[in-house]
C-alpha angles and dihedrals in degrees: 000000000000111000098189097273092124095055093079092049092050091050093047091049089066095054122096092223107022119197123240108271141167137180118221112194116213112231089233087068101042125171104272125198104260090206091069113108113271104192122188097260131085100259103050119155095267092051091046091057093046092050090045093056092049094044092049098045102026114167092008089073091068096034093057092045090052092049092049091050092048090050092052093049093045090053095055116111117255 
């Protein structure tokens, strides 16, 4: 499932001098196979996997995303 991450890249691709950019996906919103059944009720298979990730990893999903973001920023040239 595309969560909008690509929109920034597509917009920057049209600029003459695009800025540095990156997209860090939080583990609580992982890439989920879009071919999984998505029935018309709240707990379809895609939702079940997303809830499972968040339930299993809880606060670590945001912690790891924050660390990855910090690492990217720290690695930028001065």
